[in-house]
C-alpha positions as CSV (number, residue, x, y, z in Angstrom):
1,M,9.5,-21.4,-7.4
2,N,12.9,-21.4,-5.2
3,D,13.2,-18.3,-4.9
4,F,13.8,-17.0,-1.6
5,G,15.2,-13.3,-2.5
6,K,11.6,-12.8,-3.7
7,F,9.9,-14.6,-0.6
8,R,11.7,-12.2,1.2
9,L,11.1,-9.4,-0.5
10,Y,7.3,-9.7,-0.6
11,L,6.7,-10.6,2.8
12,G,8.5,-7.9,3.9
13,V,6.0,-5.7,2.1
14,T,3.6,-7.2,3.6
15,I,4.7,-7.0,7.3
16,L,5.2,-3.2,6.6
17,L,1.9,-2.6,4.4
18,S,0.3,-4.5,7.8
19,F,1.7,-1.6,9.8
20,V,0.5,0.9,7.4
21,F,-3.1,-0.5,8.4
22,L,-2.4,-0.5,11.8
23,V,-1.3,2.9,11.7
24,V,-4.5,4.1,9.6
25,K,-6.8,2.6,11.8
26,Y,-4.9,4.5,14.6
27,F,-5.3,8.0,13.4
28,E,-9.0,6.6,12.7
29,Y,-9.5,5.9,16.1
30,S,-8.0,8.7,17.9
31,H,-10.4,11.3,15.4
32,H,-13.5,9.4,16.5
33,L,-12.4,9.7,19.8
34,H,-11.6,12.9,20.0
35,E,-14.4,13.6,18.3
36,G,-16.8,11.9,21.6
37,E,-17.8,9.0,18.9
38,G,-16.2,5.8,21.2
39,P,-18.1,2.6,21.8
40,W,-20.6,4.6,24.6
41,H,-21.7,6.8,21.9
42,N,-24.3,4.8,20.1
43,T,-25.3,1.1,18.6
44,Y,-23.4,1.5,15.2
45,Y,-20.2,2.5,17.0
46,A,-20.3,-0.2,19.8
47,I,-20.1,-2.5,17.0
48,Y,-17.7,-0.8,14.6
49,F,-15.1,-0.6,17.8
50,T,-15.7,-4.3,18.7
51,I,-15.3,-5.7,15.1
52,T,-12.0,-3.3,13.3
53,G,-10.9,-3.9,17.1
54,L,-11.4,-7.7,16.3
55,H,-9.9,-7.5,13.0
56,G,-6.8,-5.5,14.2
57,L,-5.9,-8.2,16.7
58,H,-6.5,-10.8,13.9
59,I,-3.8,-8.5,12.0
60,I,-1.1,-8.4,14.9
61,G,-1.4,-12.2,15.3
62,G,-0.7,-12.0,11.5
63,I,2.4,-9.8,12.2
64,I,4.0,-12.2,14.5
65,V,3.1,-15.2,12.1
66,N,4.9,-13.7,9.1
67,A,7.9,-11.8,11.1
68,Y,8.8,-15.2,12.6
69,L,8.5,-16.6,9.1
70,W,10.4,-13.6,7.4
71,G,13.4,-13.9,10.2
72,P,14.2,-16.8,12.1
73,G,11.6,-19.1,10.4
74,A,13.6,-18.4,7.3
75,K,16.4,-20.8,8.8
76,M,14.0,-23.5,8.3
77,W,14.2,-22.5,3.8
78,H,17.4,-24.1,4.2
79,T,17.1,-27.0,6.3
80,A,13.9,-28.5,5.4
81,K,12.5,-26.8,2.2
82,E,9.2,-28.6,2.3
83,R,8.3,-28.0,5.8
84,F,9.1,-23.8,5.5
85,T,6.8,-23.6,2.4
86,N,4.3,-25.6,4.3
87,R,4.3,-23.6,7.0
88,I,3.9,-20.8,4.6
89,E,1.2,-21.8,3.1
90,I,-0.8,-22.0,6.3
91,A,0.1,-18.7,7.1
92,G,-0.9,-17.6,4.4
93,L,-4.9,-18.9,4.2
94,Y,-5.0,-17.2,7.7
95,W,-3.6,-14.4,5.9
96,H,-6.4,-14.4,3.2
97,F,-9.1,-15.8,5.3
98,V,-8.4,-11.9,7.5
99,D,-8.1,-10.4,4.1
100,L,-11.4,-11.6,3.1
101,V,-13.1,-10.7,6.0
102,W,-12.2,-7.2,5.7
103,I,-13.5,-7.1,1.8
104,F,-17.0,-7.9,4.1
105,L,-16.5,-5.1,6.7
106,F,-15.0,-2.5,4.8
107,P,-18.3,-2.1,2.6
108,V,-20.7,-2.6,5.6
109,L,-19.0,-0.1,8.4
110,Y,-17.9,2.3,5.7
111,L,-20.1,2.5,2.6
112,L,-23.3,2.2,4.3
């Protein structure tokens, strides 16, 4: 849409909310571990910590890519706009896959 300002705003909000999610997970993990509910406690917690931990690692990977595209990689907007847009599309596909995984993980781990 050729609105670089909106792109920077929305990607910045995405990165910020990603960090908020990780902070929430940190407090959640801290609570469970303080209560003695670690992966060693039972099978549910072993699965819970493994799956949410892997999800968290993928979020960190997405933050790194998005932060690069928001920061130093954004120079490409001025030099190779089509190439930059393609990278944003690929990063968006990855990010939405991670998001889609959470849509399935949340009900399975938290609501059942």
